Each structure stands twice: as C-alpha cells, then as structure tokens.
All heavy atoms as an XYZ file, in Angstrom:
855
protein
N       0.845     -1.183      0.000
C       0.000      0.000      0.000
C       0.885      1.240      0.000
O       1.675      1.448      0.925
C      -0.916     -0.033      1.220
C      -1.748      1.220      1.341
O      -2.360      1.625      0.333
O      -1.775      1.776      2.443
N       0.775      2.020     -1.047
C       1.645      3.187     -1.205
C       1.478      4.178     -0.052
O       2.462      4.737      0.437
C       1.374      3.858     -2.542
C       2.366      4.980     -2.802
C       2.313      5.478     -4.198
N       2.884      4.443     -5.058
C       2.827      4.442     -6.361
N       2.215      5.411     -6.994
N       3.378      3.490     -7.069
N       0.272      4.425      0.396
C       0.058      5.390      1.486
C       0.781      4.927      2.753
O       1.406      5.743      3.449
C      -1.436      5.568      1.755
N       0.710      3.650      3.035
C       1.405      3.111      4.219
C       2.916      3.207      4.039
O       3.649      3.549      4.973
C       0.987      1.665      4.473
C       1.752      0.971      5.575
C       1.619      1.607      6.957
O       0.741      2.456      7.172
O       2.416      1.227      7.842
N       3.397      2.902      2.858
C       4.831      3.008      2.583
C       5.299      4.446      2.797
O       6.315      4.689      3.454
C       5.139      2.556      1.156
C       6.577      2.724      0.691
C       7.536      1.895      1.543
C       6.697      2.346     -0.777
N       4.569      5.396      2.265
C       4.942      6.800      2.419
C       4.883      7.231      3.885
O       5.736      7.994      4.344
C       4.052      7.692      1.559
C       4.324      7.591      0.075
C       5.280      6.711     -0.446
C       3.621      8.361     -0.829
C       5.514      6.625     -1.805
C       3.861      8.283     -2.195
C       4.804      7.416     -2.673
O       5.048      7.338     -4.024
N       3.900      6.753      4.611
C       3.822      7.060      6.049
C       5.059      6.531      6.769
O       5.658      7.204      7.598
C       2.558      6.460      6.653
C       2.352      6.862      8.126
C       1.391      5.940      8.855
N       1.872      4.582      8.972
C       2.837      4.172      9.811
N       3.453      5.032     10.595
N       3.207      2.904      9.862
N       5.471      5.320      6.423
C       6.648      4.716      7.053
C       7.930      5.449      6.667
O       8.828      5.625      7.499
C       6.729      3.238      6.688
C       5.601      2.430      7.356
C       5.582      0.992      6.924
N       6.840      0.352      7.251
C       7.219     -0.826      6.763
N       6.441     -1.485      5.936
N       8.373     -1.345      7.102
N       8.035      5.879      5.413
C       9.205      6.654      4.986
C       9.290      7.940      5.787
O      10.359      8.294      6.307
C       9.134      6.950      3.470
C       9.402      5.671      2.670
C      10.113      8.067      3.085
C       9.079      5.793      1.189
N       8.180      8.645      5.903
C       8.162      9.905      6.646
C       8.539      9.684      8.110
O       9.343     10.432      8.680
C       6.793     10.571      6.546
C       6.487     11.086      5.150
O       7.381     11.083      4.280
O       5.321     11.483      4.925
N       7.980      8.650      8.716
C       8.271      8.360     10.125
C       9.742      7.995     10.302
O      10.382      8.420     11.280
C       7.372      7.231     10.625
N      10.296      7.240      9.391
C      11.702      6.837      9.476
C      12.613      8.049      9.334
O      13.603      8.175     10.048
C      12.018      5.782      8.408
C      13.465      5.346      8.390
C      13.832      4.600      9.664
N      15.210      4.183      9.598
C      16.063      4.279     10.603
N      15.668      4.724     11.767
N      17.304      3.892     10.459
N      12.301      8.933      8.418
C      13.114     10.140      8.244
C      13.076     10.985      9.516
O      14.115     11.460      9.982
C      12.622     10.945      7.039
C      13.666     11.845      6.455
C      14.411     11.452      5.369
C      13.904     13.097      7.001
C      15.393     12.282      4.831
C      14.863     13.937      6.476
C      15.621     13.530      5.380
N      11.885     11.150     10.083
C      11.757     11.908     11.333
C      12.555     11.249     12.454
O      13.221     11.938     13.242
C      10.287     12.025     11.738
C       9.492     12.952     10.830
O      10.101     13.810     10.156
O       8.251     12.803     10.793
N      12.516      9.938     12.525
C      13.262      9.217     13.562
C      14.768      9.395     13.370
O      15.506      9.575     14.339
C      12.894      7.737     13.539
C      13.527      6.944     14.648
C      13.037      5.510     14.653
C      13.660      4.740     15.810
N      13.172      3.357     15.850
N      15.219      9.344     12.126
C      16.639      9.550     11.853
C      17.077     10.941     12.308
O      18.155     11.094     12.906
C      16.927      9.351     10.362
C      16.843      7.899      9.938
S      16.872      7.607      8.154
C      18.200      8.617      7.595
N      16.252     11.943     12.056
C      16.579     13.294     12.513
C      16.629     13.356     14.039
O      17.547     13.949     14.607
C      15.563     14.306     11.984
C      15.707     14.676     10.512
C      14.551     15.570     10.073
C      17.043     15.355     10.241
N      15.669     12.715     14.675
C      15.616     12.715     16.139
C      16.817     11.997     16.753
O      17.226     12.315     17.875
C      14.319     12.067     16.621
N      17.375     11.057     16.006
C      18.499     10.276     16.528
C      19.864     10.835     16.109
O      20.886     10.183     16.314
C      18.353      8.817     16.097
C      17.122      8.158     16.708
S      16.972      6.430     16.278
C      18.260      5.741     17.302
N      19.895     12.031     15.533
C      21.170     12.677     15.274
C      21.642     12.737     13.839
O      22.820     13.008     13.590
N      20.758     12.498     12.890
C      21.177     12.546     11.486
C      21.736     13.910     11.101
O      22.682     13.986     10.309
C      20.010     12.170     10.568
N      21.189     14.955     11.669
C      21.680     16.298     11.329
C      23.134     16.463     11.771
O      23.946     17.037     11.040
C      20.785     17.371     11.940
C      20.985     18.779     11.415
C      20.757     18.844      9.907
C      20.051     19.739     12.120
N      23.479     15.942     12.931
C      24.873     16.000     13.393
C      25.782     15.184     12.477
O      26.917     15.588     12.188
C      24.996     15.482     14.821
C      24.351     16.415     15.839
O      24.277     17.632     15.569
O      23.916     15.919     16.892
N      25.290     14.052     12.029
C      26.062     13.211     11.114
C      26.307     13.947      9.793
O      27.427     13.937      9.260
C      25.309     11.903     10.860
C      26.080     10.906     10.043
C      25.343      9.583      9.898
O      24.489      9.261     10.743
O      25.634      8.877      8.919
N      25.272     14.600      9.285
C      25.413     15.360      8.038
C      26.337     16.554      8.243
O      27.139     16.890      7.365
C      24.033     15.784      7.495
C      24.161     16.770      6.348
C      23.246     14.560      7.060
N      26.263     17.165      9.411
C      27.152     18.292      9.714
C      28.610     17.842      9.673
O      29.467     18.528      9.094
C      26.805     18.858     11.093
C      27.525     20.129     11.447
C      27.037     20.636     12.801
C      27.497     22.036     13.057
N      26.946     22.552     14.321
N      28.907     16.689     10.255
C      30.267     16.153     10.240
C      30.690     15.804      8.814
O      31.847     16.030      8.423
C      30.356     14.926     11.139
N      29.769     15.272      8.044
C      30.046     14.932      6.650
C      30.353     16.200      5.848
O      31.335     16.255      5.096
C      28.833     14.199      6.066
C      28.972     13.513      4.727
C      30.030     12.430      4.749
C      27.628     12.921      4.331
N      29.548     17.224      6.031
C      29.745     18.484      5.309
C      31.076     19.131      5.687
O      31.730     19.755      4.838
C      28.591     19.437      5.590
N      31.487     18.973      6.932
C      32.742     19.569      7.403
C      33.958     18.968      6.694
O      35.030     19.580      6.688
C      32.871     19.399      8.910
N      33.789     17.826      6.076
C      34.901     17.182      5.368
C      35.098     17.754      3.966
O      36.070     17.431      3.297
C      34.653     15.677      5.298
C      34.643     15.046      6.705
C      34.432     13.571      6.667
N      35.589     12.940      6.028
C      35.620     11.674      5.666
N      34.562     10.910      5.866
N      36.684     11.168      5.095
N      34.170     18.585      3.518
C      34.265     19.242      2.205
C      34.501     18.243      1.077
O      35.365     18.442      0.227
C      35.346     20.330      2.207
C      35.145     21.340      3.287
N      34.136     22.282      3.240
C      35.795     21.537      4.461
C      34.190     23.029      4.331
N      35.174     22.596      5.091
N      33.713     17.191      1.091
C      33.821     16.157      0.069
C      33.187     16.609     -1.234
O      32.361     17.532     -1.251
C      33.140     14.874      0.555
C      33.721     14.254      1.824
C      32.816     13.128      2.310
C      35.131     13.739      1.580
N      33.551     15.952     -2.304
C      32.975     16.232     -3.619
C      31.474     15.953     -3.565
O      31.065     14.849     -3.194
C      33.650     15.338     -4.658
C      33.183     15.592     -6.082
O      32.096     16.175     -6.279
O      33.923     15.194     -6.995
N      30.631     16.914     -3.933
C      29.174     16.704     -3.890
C      28.694     15.562     -4.790
O      27.591     15.065     -4.616
C      28.602     18.037     -4.381
C      29.686     19.026     -4.208
C      30.976     18.273     -4.327
N      29.532     15.130     -5.727
C      29.148     14.042     -6.623
C      29.337     12.661     -5.989
O      28.868     11.657     -6.545
C      29.952     14.123     -7.916
N      29.988     12.587     -4.841
C      30.181     11.298     -4.172
C      28.850     10.739     -3.690
O      27.967     11.500     -3.262
C      31.140     11.445     -2.993
C      32.606     11.689     -3.342
C      33.402     12.025     -2.091
C      33.188     10.462     -4.033
N      28.692      9.421     -3.730
C      27.423      8.816     -3.297
C      26.971      9.243     -1.897
O      25.798      9.520     -1.687
C      27.705      7.317     -3.363
C      28.753      7.189     -4.431
C      29.621      8.418     -4.270
N      27.890      9.322     -0.963
C      27.514      9.704      0.409
C      26.925     11.105      0.461
O      26.045     11.392      1.273
C      28.724      9.616      1.329
N      27.390     11.956     -0.427
C      26.901     13.337     -0.437
C      25.567     13.475     -1.158
O      24.916     14.510     -1.065
C      27.943     14.263     -1.080
C      29.278     14.256     -0.352
S      29.149     14.717      1.383
C      28.859     16.467      1.218
N      25.179     12.426     -1.875
C      23.910     12.447     -2.607
C      22.859     11.560     -1.945
O      21.761     11.412     -2.473
C      24.133     11.983     -4.052
C      25.027     12.903     -4.848
C      25.061     12.571     -6.326
C      25.613     11.200     -6.600
N      25.742     10.893     -8.035
N      23.188     10.970     -0.800
C      22.246     10.094     -0.107
C      20.950     10.840      0.203
O      20.949     12.072      0.367
C      22.868      9.563      1.185
N      19.867     10.110      0.280
C      18.556     10.730      0.507
C      18.584     11.682      1.692
O      18.919     11.305      2.799
C      17.487      9.658      0.744
C      17.316      8.739     -0.408
N      16.952      9.180     -1.655
C      17.473      7.415     -0.516
C      16.886      8.163     -2.481
N      17.204      7.082     -1.822
N      18.264     12.918      1.413
C      18.174     13.932      2.450
C      19.451     14.714      2.693
O      19.391     15.841      3.176
N      20.598     14.141      2.383
C      21.861     14.812      2.702
C      21.974     16.185      2.045
O      22.264     17.174      2.734
C      23.077     13.905      2.380
C      24.385     14.688      2.470
C      23.108     12.710      3.322
N      21.762     16.305      0.731
C      21.892     17.650      0.141
C      20.940     18.676      0.771
O      21.321     19.839      0.989
C      21.549     17.435     -1.337
C      21.816     15.987     -1.584
C      21.474     15.301     -0.295
N      19.740     18.245      1.098
C      18.769     19.158      1.717
C      19.187     19.552      3.121
O      19.061     20.726      3.520
C      17.379     18.528      1.723
C      16.847     18.319      0.351
C      16.715     17.124     -0.309
C      16.398     19.320     -0.552
N      16.210     17.331     -1.561
C      15.997     18.672     -1.749
C      16.283     20.706     -0.486
C      15.504     19.359     -2.841
C      15.780     21.388     -1.573
C      15.400     20.719     -2.746
N      19.694     18.589      3.881
C      20.118     18.894      5.246
C      21.345     19.800      5.241
O      21.472     20.684      6.097
C      20.379     17.602      6.024
C      19.133     16.750      6.286
C      19.502     15.438      6.948
C      18.100     17.509      7.102
N      22.229     19.629      4.266
C      23.376     20.527      4.143
C      22.889     21.948      3.846
O      23.387     22.916      4.430
C      24.363     20.024      3.069
C      25.096     18.776      3.590
C      25.366     21.119      2.684
C      25.986     18.094      2.566
N      21.915     22.071      2.967
C      21.364     23.397      2.674
C      20.766     24.029      3.930
O      20.882     25.241      4.146
C      20.315     23.311      1.571
C      20.947     23.040      0.203
C      19.952     23.116     -0.906
N      19.407     24.481     -0.973
C      18.309     24.790     -1.644
N      17.637     23.858     -2.310
N      17.862     26.024     -1.672
N      20.142     23.206      4.762
C      19.583     23.715      6.010
C      20.697     24.189      6.942
O      20.597     25.259      7.553
C      18.748     22.631      6.690
O      18.295     23.062      7.948
N      21.748     23.392      7.045
C      22.874     23.770      7.898
C      23.521     25.072      7.429
O      24.025     25.848      8.245
C      23.910     22.650      7.929
C      23.494     21.398      8.703
C      24.446     20.242      8.408
C      23.425     21.686     10.193
N      23.507     25.317      6.128
C      24.074     26.554      5.573
C      23.132     27.747      5.744
O      23.490     28.874      5.419
C      24.373     26.376      4.086
C      25.534     25.469      3.793
C      25.720     25.352      2.284
C      26.910     24.518      1.911
N      27.063     24.415      0.445
N      21.898     27.490      6.213
C      20.934     28.562      6.400
C      20.163     28.926      5.145
O      19.453     29.924      5.124
N      20.282     28.122      4.106
C      19.577     28.407      2.853
C      18.085     28.080      2.947
O      17.271     28.733      2.294
C      20.203     27.610      1.709
C      21.636     28.006      1.406
C      22.289     27.096      0.379
O      21.591     26.258     -0.244
O      23.514     27.219      0.186
N      17.760     27.056      3.710
C      16.362     26.647      3.930
C      16.218     26.220      5.385
O      17.214     25.913      6.049
C      15.937     25.481      2.988
C      16.844     24.264      3.178
C      15.915     25.928      1.538
C      16.414     23.035      2.380
N      14.990     26.199      5.883
C      14.806     25.767      7.265
C      14.795     24.239      7.343
O      14.668     23.544      6.332
C      13.555     26.381      7.884
C      12.275     25.994      7.175
O      12.134     24.837      6.735
O      11.386     26.864      7.061
N      14.936     23.720      8.549
C      15.030     22.276      8.749
C      13.751     21.562      8.322
O      13.802     20.471      7.741
C      15.359     21.954     10.206
C      15.520     20.479     10.550
C      16.594     19.814      9.677
C      15.848     20.309     12.030
N      12.600     22.166      8.579
C      11.333     21.536      8.191
C      11.257     21.347      6.679
O      10.832     20.291      6.195
C      10.151     22.364      8.690
N      11.691     22.348      5.934
C      11.696     22.241      4.471
C      12.682     21.178      4.024
O      12.385     20.366      3.142
C      12.042     23.601      3.830
O      11.067     24.560      4.241
C      12.090     23.510      2.316
N      13.861     21.150      4.617
C      14.867     20.146      4.275
C      14.329     18.740      4.520
O      14.499     17.839      3.687
C      16.137     20.370      5.091
N      13.655     18.559      5.652
C      13.099     17.247      5.972
C      12.030     16.850      4.963
O      12.000     15.711      4.486
C      12.531     17.247      7.393
N      11.147     17.766      4.635
C      10.093     17.451      3.665
C      10.666     17.108      2.301
O      10.196     16.183      1.626
C       9.092     18.606      3.558
C       8.152     18.706      4.739
C       7.439     17.399      5.060
O       6.874     16.772      4.131
O       7.458     16.993      6.228
N      11.680     17.838      1.873
C      12.293     17.561      0.576
C      13.038     16.223      0.605
O      13.014     15.476     -0.378
C      13.226     18.699      0.164
C      12.519     20.017     -0.077
C      11.535     19.971     -1.235
O      11.716     19.186     -2.177
O      10.564     20.752     -1.200
N      13.695     15.915      1.703
C      14.372     14.621      1.835
C      13.384     13.466      1.804
O      13.633     12.435      1.166
N      12.261     13.639      2.469
C      11.204     12.615      2.444
C      10.655     12.454      1.032
O      10.445     11.335      0.562
C      10.072     13.005      3.400
C      10.441     12.976      4.858
C       9.312     13.553      5.692
C       9.723     13.763      7.121
N       8.620     14.343      7.916
N      10.434     13.579      0.362
C       9.919     13.540     -1.002
C      10.876     12.788     -1.929
O      10.462     11.938     -2.719
C       9.692     14.952     -1.529
C       9.026     14.965     -2.912
C       9.283     16.230     -3.648
N      10.728     16.289     -3.892
C      11.369     17.348     -4.321
N      10.727     18.454     -4.544
N      12.662     17.333     -4.517
N      12.174     13.080     -1.811
C      13.157     12.386     -2.636
C      13.136     10.886     -2.370
O      13.257     10.081     -3.294
C      14.564     12.928     -2.375
C      14.791     14.305     -2.973
O      13.916     14.802     -3.716
O      15.860     14.892     -2.686
N      12.987     10.506     -1.115
C      12.950      9.085     -0.759
C      11.707      8.426     -1.324
O      11.769      7.312     -1.861
C      13.013      8.915      0.774
O      14.156      9.618      1.273
C      13.115      7.451      1.151
N      10.563      9.093     -1.243
C       9.330      8.540     -1.812
C       9.464      8.372     -3.323
O       9.043      7.347     -3.884
C       8.137      9.436     -1.469
C       7.769      9.408      0.007
C       6.450     10.114      0.274
N       6.488     11.517     -0.080
C       6.750     12.522      0.768
N       7.014     12.253      2.033
N       6.748     13.764      0.357
N      10.064      9.338     -3.982
C      10.268      9.222     -5.435
C      11.187      8.048     -5.771
O      10.978      7.355     -6.765
C      10.851     10.524     -5.991
C       9.829     11.641     -6.053
C      10.450     12.899     -6.588
N       9.445     13.939     -6.745
C       9.726     15.188     -7.040
N      10.986     15.571     -7.231
N       8.758     16.072     -7.176
N      12.195      7.850     -4.955
C      13.119      6.736     -5.179
C      12.386      5.393     -5.059
O      12.578      4.499     -5.880
C      14.279      6.806     -4.179
C      15.259      5.683     -4.315
C      16.134      5.634     -5.399
C      15.321      4.666     -3.376
C      17.045      4.608     -5.531
C      16.224      3.632     -3.503
C      17.089      3.610     -4.586
O      17.983      2.583     -4.709
N      11.526      5.274     -4.052
C      10.789      4.008     -3.896
C       9.852      3.780     -5.078
O       9.657      2.638     -5.504
C       9.991      3.952     -2.585
O       9.022      4.995     -2.563
C      10.902      4.050     -1.380
N       9.308      4.855     -5.614
C       8.443      4.717     -6.785
C       9.248      4.221     -7.983
O       8.802      3.343     -8.728
C       7.773      6.057     -7.102
C       6.741      5.965     -8.186
C       6.025      7.288     -8.381
C       5.005      7.163     -9.487
N       4.350      8.415     -9.769
N      10.456      4.759     -8.164
C      11.322      4.289     -9.252
C      11.721      2.833     -9.046
O      11.792      2.058    -10.007
C      12.572      5.169     -9.366
C      12.295      6.531     -9.960
C      13.560      7.281    -10.346
N      14.542      7.397     -9.289
C      14.587      8.360     -8.377
N      13.657      9.317     -8.381
N      15.527      8.390     -7.465
N      11.985      2.454     -7.795
C      12.315      1.055     -7.515
C      11.161      0.135     -7.908
O      11.373     -0.904     -8.532
C      12.611      0.851     -6.025
C      13.959      1.317     -5.586
C      14.167      1.021     -4.112
O      13.286      1.277     -3.286
N      15.316      0.489     -3.785
N       9.956      0.509     -7.540
C       8.790     -0.321     -7.851
C       8.620     -0.449     -9.361
O       8.320     -1.544     -9.861
C       7.535      0.275     -7.213
N       8.819      0.641    -10.078
C       8.722      0.599    -11.542
C       9.781     -0.342    -12.108
O       9.497     -1.160    -12.984
C       8.886      2.013    -12.136
O       7.843      2.835    -11.621
C       8.833      1.989    -13.651
N      10.996     -0.243    -11.606
C      12.082     -1.107    -12.075
C      11.721     -2.573    -11.838
O      11.861     -3.400    -12.724
C      13.389     -0.736    -11.375
C      14.559     -1.517    -11.879
C      15.369     -1.175    -12.920
C      15.044     -2.768    -11.379
N      16.338     -2.148    -13.095
C      16.158     -3.132    -12.162
C      14.648     -3.614    -10.350
C      16.877     -4.291    -11.944
C      15.362     -4.773    -10.137
C      16.460     -5.107    -10.932
N      11.271     -2.886    -10.617
C      10.917     -4.272    -10.300
C       9.807     -4.786    -11.206
O       9.852     -5.925    -11.665
C      10.490     -4.418     -8.829
C      11.646     -4.583     -7.897
C      11.974     -3.575     -7.003
C      12.415     -5.731     -7.910
C      13.047     -3.720     -6.138
C      13.489     -5.886     -7.048
C      13.812     -4.877     -6.156
N       8.806     -3.962    -11.457
C       7.701     -4.388    -12.323
C       8.203     -4.756    -13.713
O       7.728     -5.716    -14.317
C       6.649     -3.286    -12.435
C       5.513     -3.415    -11.462
C       4.325     -2.531    -11.814
N       4.632     -1.176    -12.203
C       4.888     -0.175    -11.368
N       4.877     -0.392    -10.073
N       5.145      1.031    -11.813
N       9.169     -3.998    -14.231
C       9.673     -4.261    -15.576
C      10.712     -5.381    -15.613
O      10.804     -6.093    -16.604
C      10.251     -2.981    -16.183
C       9.196     -1.993    -16.511
N       8.893     -0.933    -15.694
C       8.335     -1.913    -17.547
C       7.907     -0.230    -16.219
N       7.545     -0.807    -17.344
N      11.488     -5.514    -14.563
C      12.528     -6.544    -14.539
C      11.991     -7.907    -14.134
O      12.545     -8.929    -14.525
C      13.652     -6.132    -13.579
C      14.363     -4.868    -13.978
C      15.014     -4.979    -15.342
O      15.669     -5.963    -15.650
N      14.821     -3.963    -16.176
N      10.956     -7.917    -13.344
C      10.404     -9.168    -12.811
C       8.902     -9.232    -13.075
O       8.087     -9.265    -12.144
C      10.674     -9.247    -11.299
C      12.134     -9.106    -10.877
C      12.239     -8.922     -9.375
C      12.952    -10.303    -11.332
N       8.502     -9.276    -14.342
C       7.068     -9.209    -14.654
C       6.253    -10.384    -14.099
O       5.064    -10.236    -13.860
C       7.030     -9.178    -16.182
C       8.318     -9.756    -16.612
C       9.315     -9.417    -15.541
N       6.883    -11.528    -13.890
C       6.166    -12.696    -13.381
C       6.243    -12.833    -11.860
O       5.759    -13.812    -11.305
C       6.724    -13.969    -14.031
C       6.509    -13.975    -15.533
O       5.514    -13.372    -15.989
O       7.351    -14.549    -16.245
N       6.851    -11.866    -11.227
C       7.023    -11.903     -9.773
C       5.671    -11.806     -9.087
O       4.823    -11.010     -9.461
C       7.899    -10.740     -9.331
C       8.186    -10.714     -7.866
C       7.518    -10.012     -6.920
C       9.210    -11.431     -7.185
N       8.053    -10.230     -5.687
C       9.106    -11.101     -5.832
C      10.195    -12.316     -7.592
C       9.957    -11.634     -4.873
C      11.048    -12.835     -6.634
C      10.925    -12.496     -5.298
N       5.475    -12.617     -8.063
C       4.256    -12.560     -7.268
C       4.532    -11.717     -6.034
O       5.358    -12.080     -5.199
C       3.819    -13.980     -6.830
O       3.623    -14.770     -7.994
C       2.542    -13.918     -6.015
N       3.849    -10.574     -5.949
C       4.028     -9.702     -4.799
C       3.213    -10.228     -3.638
O       2.065    -10.635     -3.802
C       3.604     -8.277     -5.152
C       4.535     -7.664     -6.157
C       4.365     -7.635     -7.503
C       5.788     -7.056     -5.884
N       5.440     -7.030     -8.095
C       6.334     -6.670     -7.133
C       6.516     -6.803     -4.731
C       7.568     -6.032     -7.248
C       7.734     -6.159     -4.847
C       8.247     -5.791     -6.085
N       3.807    -10.215     -2.462
C       3.170    -10.742     -1.262
C       3.202     -9.664     -0.184
O       4.243     -9.031      0.031
C       3.915    -12.006     -0.759
C       3.299    -12.539      0.511
C       3.963    -13.067     -1.843
N       2.079     -9.487      0.485
C       2.020     -8.530      1.591
C       2.978     -8.986      2.692
O       3.095    -10.186      2.954
C       0.606     -8.429      2.135
N       3.679     -8.059      3.340
C       4.653     -8.441      4.365
C       4.087     -9.350      5.450
O       4.757    -10.291      5.880
C       5.097     -7.102      4.958
C       4.876     -6.122      3.860
C       3.656     -6.613      3.124
N       2.845     -9.107      5.856
C       2.276     -9.937      6.925
C       1.918    -11.347      6.441
O       1.619    -12.219      7.250
C       1.062     -9.257      7.556
C      -0.045     -8.961      6.560
O       0.240     -8.871      5.353
O      -1.192     -8.814      6.992
N       1.982    -11.576      5.147
C       1.691    -12.897      4.590
C       2.955    -13.603      4.091
O       2.893    -14.721      3.590
C       0.698    -12.774      3.431
C      -0.638    -12.175      3.831
S      -1.529    -13.166      5.054
C      -1.854    -14.636      4.110
N       4.107    -12.965      4.217
C       5.341    -13.488      3.631
C       5.722    -14.857      4.173
O       6.020    -15.776      3.400
C       6.478    -12.497      3.835
N       5.729    -15.043      5.493
C       6.126    -16.339      6.057
C       5.179    -17.451      5.626
O       5.617    -18.555      5.287
C       6.203    -16.259      7.579
C       7.399    -15.490      8.126
C       7.329    -15.406      9.644
C       8.704    -16.126      7.683
N       3.903    -17.157      5.608
C       2.920    -18.141      5.166
C       3.150    -18.523      3.703
O       3.112    -19.695      3.339
C       1.506    -17.589      5.351
C       0.413    -18.555      4.948
C      -0.966    -17.940      5.139
O      -1.156    -17.190      6.118
O      -1.830    -18.215      4.296
N       3.420    -17.544      2.878
C       3.652    -17.797      1.454
C       4.926    -18.606      1.238
O       4.956    -19.522      0.419
C       3.724    -16.474      0.683
C       3.906    -16.619     -0.808
C       2.722    -17.257     -1.516
O       1.613    -17.287     -0.958
O       2.927    -17.728     -2.655
N       5.969    -18.299      1.984
C       7.212    -19.061      1.882
C       6.958    -20.517      2.252
O       7.386    -21.443      1.552
C       8.314    -18.452      2.771
C       8.766    -17.104      2.195
C       9.501    -19.401      2.923
C       9.635    -16.290      3.136
N       6.256    -20.732      3.346
C       5.931    -22.098      3.775
C       5.127    -22.846      2.730
O       5.377    -24.031      2.444
N       4.160    -22.162      2.145
C       3.309    -22.785      1.124
C       4.143    -23.190     -0.085
O       4.004    -24.289     -0.614
C       2.207    -21.805      0.732
C       1.114    -22.411     -0.154
C      -0.025    -21.417     -0.387
N       0.337    -20.282     -1.193
C       0.522    -20.315     -2.519
N       0.417    -21.439     -3.168
N       0.846    -19.222     -3.161
N       5.031    -22.319     -0.514
C       5.852    -22.619     -1.691
C       6.889    -23.700     -1.418
O       7.180    -24.509     -2.296
C       6.485    -21.358     -2.243
C       5.442    -20.457     -2.879
C       6.035    -19.193     -3.424
N       4.982    -18.368     -3.959
C       4.932    -17.968     -5.211
N       5.875    -18.310     -6.056
N       3.948    -17.214     -5.619
N       7.434    -23.701     -0.219
C       8.398    -24.744      0.117
C       7.745    -26.113      0.231
O       8.387    -27.137     -0.012
C       9.118    -24.403      1.426
C      10.130    -23.260      1.340
C      10.672    -22.934      2.727
C      11.259    -23.593      0.387
N       6.477    -26.126      0.578
C       5.736    -27.389      0.725
C       5.457    -28.036     -0.632
O       5.146    -29.221     -0.691
C       4.441    -27.148      1.481
N       5.553    -27.280     -1.715
C       5.295    -27.828     -3.055
C       6.284    -28.849     -3.437
O       7.283    -29.064     -3.595
C       5.293    -26.716     -4.098
C       4.082    -25.867     -4.046
C       4.060    -25.020     -5.288
N       3.369    -23.778     -5.039
C       3.367    -22.775     -5.856
N       4.059    -22.813     -6.951
N       2.707    -21.686     -5.598
C-alpha cells in the first residue's frame, strides 16, 4: 500500500533526525567532500546541508528529503515491475505463510 509506505518513509526520516542525522550530516559536510560522491547524494543529505548553511529551514529540508525518498521508492517499484514481470508480490504480513506454502510444493 503506497500510502502506508509513504507514512513509514516519513516516520523513518523523522526518527533519523531525532536520533542525530543532522549532526552526522554536519560532520560529513565539514569534510568538504565532492558533492558528486554517493555519500553526499544520499537521501536527504543535500537538503540537510542546505539547512545547515541557512539556505532553507530544517522543516523544508526534511520534507524535501522525504519527497526524494518517496520518489526513489516509486522508481524502484517501476524497475521491479519491468525486470520481474512474473514476480508474485506478497504482503509483508503474509510473507512467512507464502514461503511455507511454496516450500511445501
């Protein structure tokens, strides 16, 4: 369910901020690394750096980081649909049951 996925992404991003992600990004930015490096392009990092520089407020940075993450999950789902057209999607709460059923075959 996309709405549930997006709710979980938003909650996870908020939890990461509450647990010190901004301090981690601050330390990363202090290293003056090339912005093209993967670590500098990680979800939310560019936005949080902009917030630390005073270009945008933290709430805006968080919303933009969440938005980027949601867009990434949408691209992942599209990729999976095209790469694995015969794949049977299973709801997480049904995964163990489905595994057992398939192994029993």
